[in-house]
C-alpha positions as CSV (number, residue, x, y, z in Angstrom):
1,X,77.0,100.7,128.1
2,X,76.1,100.2,124.3
3,X,77.1,97.2,122.6
4,X,79.0,98.9,120.1
5,X,80.9,101.2,122.4
6,X,84.6,100.1,122.4
7,X,85.7,98.7,125.7
8,X,88.7,98.7,127.6
9,X,89.6,97.1,130.8
10,X,92.3,98.5,133.3
11,X,95.1,100.4,131.8
12,X,93.1,100.9,128.6
13,X,93.3,97.5,127.1
14,X,90.7,96.5,124.5
15,X,88.2,93.9,125.5
16,X,86.2,93.9,122.9
17,X,86.6,93.0,118.7
18,X,85.1,96.5,118.3
19,X,88.1,98.2,120.8
20,X,90.7,96.6,118.7
21,X,89.0,98.2,115.5
22,X,89.8,101.4,116.9
23,X,93.4,101.0,117.2
24,X,96.7,100.7,114.8
25,X,97.5,97.3,115.8
26,X,94.0,96.3,114.9
27,X,94.9,96.9,111.2
28,X,96.2,94.9,108.8
29,X,100.3,94.3,108.7
30,X,100.1,95.8,105.5
31,X,98.4,99.0,106.6
32,X,100.5,102.0,106.6
33,X,99.4,102.9,110.1
34,X,99.5,99.7,111.6
35,X,101.8,99.6,114.8
36,X,103.0,96.5,116.9
37,X,100.8,95.6,119.5
38,X,102.1,96.0,123.2
39,X,102.1,93.0,125.5
40,X,98.7,93.6,126.8
41,X,97.2,94.1,123.7
42,X,98.4,90.4,122.6
43,X,97.2,88.9,126.0
44,X,93.7,91.0,125.5
45,X,93.4,89.9,122.2
46,X,94.1,86.4,123.1
47,X,91.8,86.0,125.7
48,X,89.4,87.6,123.2
49,X,89.6,85.1,121.0
50,X,89.1,82.6,123.7
51,X,92.7,81.0,123.3
52,X,95.2,79.7,126.2
53,X,98.8,80.3,125.6
54,X,99.2,76.9,124.1
55,X,96.2,77.3,121.8
56,X,97.7,80.6,120.4
57,X,101.4,78.5,120.1
58,X,99.5,75.8,118.1
59,X,97.9,78.7,115.7
60,X,100.9,80.5,115.5
61,X,103.4,77.4,114.9
62,X,105.5,78.2,118.0
63,X,106.8,75.5,120.6
64,X,104.8,74.3,123.1
65,X,104.7,71.4,125.8
66,X,102.5,70.2,128.8
67,X,103.9,72.9,131.0
68,X,103.1,75.9,128.4
69,X,104.1,78.0,125.6
70,X,107.4,80.3,126.3
71,X,107.0,82.2,123.3
72,X,103.3,83.3,124.3
73,X,104.6,84.1,127.4
74,X,107.2,86.1,126.3
75,X,105.0,88.3,124.2
76,X,102.7,89.2,127.1
77,X,105.2,89.8,129.3
78,X,105.4,93.9,129.8
79,X,109.2,94.4,130.7
80,X,112.6,92.3,131.6
81,X,114.9,90.1,129.9
82,X,111.9,87.7,129.0
83,X,110.0,90.2,127.1
84,X,109.8,89.5,123.0
85,X,108.0,91.3,120.5
86,X,104.9,89.0,118.4
87,X,105.7,88.5,115.1
88,X,103.6,90.4,112.5
89,X,102.4,86.9,111.1
90,X,101.7,85.6,113.9
91,X,99.9,88.8,115.2
92,X,98.1,89.0,111.4
93,X,97.0,85.3,112.4
94,X,95.0,86.4,115.7
95,X,93.5,89.1,114.0
96,X,92.4,87.1,111.1
97,X,91.0,84.3,114.0
98,X,89.3,87.2,115.8
99,X,87.5,88.2,112.6
100,X,89.4,91.7,112.4
101,X,90.9,91.5,109.1
102,X,90.4,89.6,106.1
103,X,93.2,88.6,103.6
104,X,92.1,89.0,99.9
105,X,93.7,87.1,97.5
106,X,96.0,88.8,95.1
107,X,95.3,88.4,91.7
108,X,98.6,88.6,89.4
109,X,98.4,87.7,85.9
110,X,101.9,86.1,84.8
111,X,100.3,86.4,81.0
112,X,102.0,90.0,80.4
């Protein structure tokens, strides 16, 4: 397998940064084709950047303790009452950390 080829695990979960580039969830949240990531994609990207659930909680500003990070666990839950969607801002932080997107400063001219 070529290093440039997208790699997916199990149920088609992306395992490489290149694989995320080929998905709508890998686009910046401002992109018109962006779609919310699945719980499997959240978990795959977390593992790709080498983060534990607590590390991800610290990055995204959600609560955590010595037992873990319940918000992150809920983002990775596939079904049931515990399932929660990751916020677009938290997902965008993950994409930035993975080097998949870059945020350009907005140049606003207030002197007009």
